[in-house]
C-alpha positions as CSV (number, residue, x, y, z in Angstrom):
1,M,-27.7,126.6,81.0
2,R,-30.0,126.4,78.1
3,R,-31.0,129.7,76.5
4,D,-32.0,128.8,72.9
5,I,-35.7,129.5,73.1
6,Q,-36.9,131.8,70.3
7,L,-39.1,134.8,70.6
8,N,-42.8,133.9,70.6
9,E,-41.9,130.2,70.4
10,Q,-44.7,128.0,71.6
11,A,-44.2,125.8,74.7
12,F,-45.9,122.5,75.3
13,S,-46.8,120.4,78.3
14,S,-46.1,116.6,78.5
15,K,-49.7,115.8,77.6
16,E,-49.7,118.2,74.6
17,V,-46.4,116.7,73.4
18,G,-47.8,113.2,73.8
19,E,-50.7,114.1,71.6
20,E,-48.4,115.8,69.1
21,V,-45.9,112.9,68.9
22,G,-48.5,110.1,69.2
23,I,-47.2,108.5,72.5
24,A,-48.6,108.2,76.0
25,T,-47.8,110.9,78.6
26,P,-45.9,108.4,80.8
27,T,-43.8,107.6,77.7
28,V,-43.0,111.3,77.3
29,R,-41.7,111.4,80.9
30,K,-39.7,108.2,80.3
31,Y,-38.1,109.6,77.2
32,G,-37.4,112.9,79.0
33,Q,-35.6,111.0,81.8
34,I,-33.5,109.0,79.3
35,L,-32.5,112.3,77.5
36,E,-31.6,114.0,80.7
37,R,-29.6,111.0,81.9
38,N,-27.4,111.3,78.8
39,G,-26.8,115.1,79.1
40,Y,-29.8,116.6,77.3
41,E,-31.3,119.8,78.9
42,F,-34.9,120.9,79.1
43,F,-36.4,124.2,80.1
44,K,-37.9,123.7,83.6
45,D,-40.7,125.2,85.6
46,G,-39.7,123.9,88.9
47,D,-39.6,120.1,88.4
48,R,-41.9,120.2,85.4
49,R,-40.4,120.0,81.9
50,I,-41.3,122.5,79.3
51,F,-41.0,121.3,75.7
52,V,-40.3,123.4,72.6
53,Q,-40.1,122.3,68.9
54,S,-36.5,121.1,69.2
55,D,-37.5,118.9,72.2
56,I,-40.4,117.4,70.2
57,A,-38.0,116.6,67.4
58,A,-35.8,114.8,69.9
59,L,-38.7,112.8,71.3
60,I,-39.7,111.8,67.7
61,A,-36.1,110.6,67.1
62,L,-36.3,108.4,70.2
63,R,-39.7,107.1,69.2
64,D,-38.5,106.1,65.7
65,T,-34.9,104.9,66.5
66,D,-33.7,101.4,65.8
67,K,-30.8,101.8,68.1
68,P,-30.8,101.5,71.9
69,L,-32.5,104.5,73.5
70,D,-29.5,105.6,75.5
71,D,-27.3,105.6,72.4
72,T,-29.8,107.8,70.5
73,A,-30.2,110.0,73.6
74,K,-26.4,110.6,73.7
75,D,-26.4,111.6,70.0
76,L,-29.3,114.0,70.6
77,A,-27.6,115.5,73.7
78,Y,-24.4,116.0,71.7
79,Q,-26.3,117.7,68.8
80,Q,-28.0,120.0,71.4
81,K,-24.7,121.1,72.9
82,E,-23.4,122.0,69.4
83,R,-26.5,123.9,68.7
84,L,-26.3,125.8,72.0
85,V,-22.7,126.7,71.3
86,E,-23.7,128.1,67.9
87,F,-26.6,130.0,69.5
88,N,-24.4,131.5,72.2
89,E,-21.8,132.6,69.7
90,T,-24.5,134.3,67.6
91,E,-26.0,135.9,70.7
92,I,-22.6,137.3,71.7
93,A,-21.9,138.6,68.2
94,I,-25.1,140.7,68.1
95,P,-23.9,143.4,70.4
96,D,-20.7,143.8,68.4
97,T,-22.8,145.0,65.4
98,Y,-24.0,147.9,67.5
99,E,-20.4,148.8,68.5
100,N,-19.6,149.0,64.8
101,L,-22.3,151.5,64.0
102,P,-21.0,154.7,62.4
103,Q,-20.3,157.6,64.7
104,D,-20.7,160.2,61.9
105,P,-24.1,162.0,62.5
106,N,-24.6,162.3,58.7
107,Q,-24.2,158.6,58.2
108,L,-26.6,157.9,61.1
109,K,-29.1,160.2,59.4
110,E,-28.8,158.3,56.1
111,I,-29.3,155.0,58.0
112,L,-32.3,156.5,59.8
113,K,-33.7,157.8,56.5
114,V,-33.4,154.4,54.9
115,L,-35.2,152.9,58.0
116,V,-37.9,155.5,57.8
117,N,-38.4,154.8,54.1
118,E,-38.6,151.1,54.7
119,L,-41.0,151.7,57.5
120,A,-43.2,153.9,55.3
121,A,-43.1,151.2,52.5
122,T,-44.1,148.6,55.1
123,R,-47.0,150.7,56.2
124,E,-48.0,151.3,52.6
125,I,-47.9,147.5,52.0
126,N,-50.0,146.9,55.2
127,V,-52.6,149.4,54.0
128,Q,-52.7,147.8,50.6
129,L,-53.0,144.3,52.2
130,T,-55.9,145.7,54.4
131,N,-57.6,147.1,51.3
132,D,-57.1,143.8,49.4
133,M,-58.5,141.9,52.4
134,S,-61.5,144.2,52.5
135,Q,-62.0,143.8,48.7
136,L,-61.6,140.0,49.1
137,K,-64.3,139.9,51.9
138,L,-66.6,142.0,49.7
139,T,-66.0,139.7,46.7
140,V,-66.7,136.6,48.9
141,S,-69.9,138.2,50.2
142,R,-71.0,139.0,46.7
143,L,-70.2,135.4,45.6
144,Q,-72.2,134.1,48.5
145,Q,-75.2,136.3,47.6
146,D,-74.9,135.2,43.9
147,H,-74.8,131.6,45.1
148,H,-77.9,132.2,47.1
149,V,-79.7,133.8,44.2
150,I,-78.6,131.1,41.8
151,S,-79.7,128.4,44.2
152,S,-83.1,130.1,44.7
153,S,-83.5,130.4,40.9
154,I,-82.7,126.8,40.4
155,A,-85.1,125.8,43.1
156,N,-87.9,128.0,41.7
157,S,-87.2,126.7,38.1
158,A,-87.3,123.1,39.4
159,Q,-90.6,123.8,41.2
160,K,-92.2,125.4,38.1
161,T,-91.0,122.6,35.9
162,H,-92.4,120.0,38.3
163,A,-95.7,121.9,38.3
164,K,-95.8,122.1,34.5
165,I,-95.1,118.4,34.3
166,E,-97.9,117.6,36.7
167,K,-100.3,119.9,34.7
168,L,-99.4,118.2,31.4
169,T,-99.8,114.8,33.0
170,E,-103.2,115.7,34.3
171,Q,-104.2,117.1,30.9
172,Q,-103.0,114.0,29.1
173,N,-105.0,111.8,31.6
174,N,-108.1,113.9,31.1
175,H,-107.7,113.7,27.3
176,Y,-107.2,110.0,27.5
177,E,-110.3,109.6,29.6
178,T,-112.3,111.8,27.1
179,L,-111.1,109.7,24.2
180,L,-111.9,106.5,26.1
181,Q,-115.5,107.7,26.8
182,Q,-115.9,108.7,23.2
183,E,-114.7,105.3,22.0
184,M,-117.0,103.5,24.4
185,R,-120.0,105.5,23.2
186,K,-119.1,104.8,19.5
187,S,-118.8,101.1,20.4
188,E,-122.2,101.1,22.1
189,L,-123.8,102.9,19.0
190,L,-122.1,100.4,16.7
191,Q,-123.4,97.5,18.7
192,K,-126.9,98.9,18.6
193,E,-126.7,99.4,14.8
194,I,-125.4,95.8,14.4
195,Q,-128.3,94.6,16.6
196,N,-130.8,96.6,14.6
197,M,-129.4,95.1,11.4
198,R,-129.7,91.6,12.9
199,D,-133.3,92.3,13.9
200,E,-134.1,93.6,10.4
201,L,-132.4,90.6,8.8
202,E,-134.3,88.2,11.1
203,K,-137.5,90.0,10.3
204,E,-136.8,89.7,6.6
205,W,-135.9,86.0,7.0
206,R,-139.1,85.3,8.9
207,S,-141.2,87.1,6.3
208,Q,-139.5,85.2,3.5
209,N,-139.9,82.0,5.4
210,D,-143.6,82.6,5.8
211,F,-144.0,83.4,2.1
212,N,-142.1,80.2,1.2
213,K,-144.4,78.2,3.4
214,R,-147.6,79.7,1.9
215,L,-146.2,79.2,-1.6
216,E,-145.4,75.6,-0.9
217,E,-148.9,75.0,0.6
218,A,-150.6,76.7,-2.5
219,I,-148.6,74.5,-4.9
220,Q,-149.6,71.4,-3.2
221,K,-153.4,72.2,-3.5
222,P,-155.5,71.1,-6.5
223,K,-155.1,72.8,-9.9
224,G,-158.4,74.7,-9.5
225,K,-156.7,76.6,-6.8
226,W,-154.1,78.3,-9.1
227,G,-156.0,81.6,-8.7
228,E,-155.0,81.6,-5.0
229,I,-151.4,81.2,-6.0
230,F,-151.5,84.2,-8.2
231,S,-153.3,86.2,-5.6
232,M,-150.3,85.6,-3.2
233,F,-148.0,87.5,-5.5
234,R,-150.5,90.3,-5.8
235,K,-150.5,90.9,-2.1
């Protein structure tokens, strides 16, 4: 009868084993039947198989074998029998150690003292581990708070920077509009001055043209009229 289950060893159902090994539940049952047919033993709850880690290893071996399944199952059953023999021998040898305990009370006291010291040291280590765990949790909490503060600072800085950029952009746009308006006014004034100069030049040209015409008419008159010519220059 199989008795090699370890203390606190986890047990699995066929469905759980199938998910663990990566095969379908019917395939788990098929492999179980092949193993039992060749002498392999499972823990049982009635007719239901209960699987432990060594059984999962056996199913994986069947899944990955290149040999006929029955041949591999025979090898696995043989390996299990050898493992069970070693386990039973170890289990039988354990009570012998208690029979070999010293009968001298002083020696027993020394052994108990050592055990007490080891237990005290273990408790001290547990206390230290608890303190270290508390310190670690405190450090993690502080790091999380620092991360939150840094993230908030970065977000605020980014928001302020964005606001400054928008303000500078608006100022630049306003400055550009002001310069544009000033240049437009300067251009208008310049055009008016140019137009005034053109008007003055045209006026001068017309005046000169009128003078030239009168001079030409005076020259073409008889010589007795030279006094009129000189009177034109006196005007």
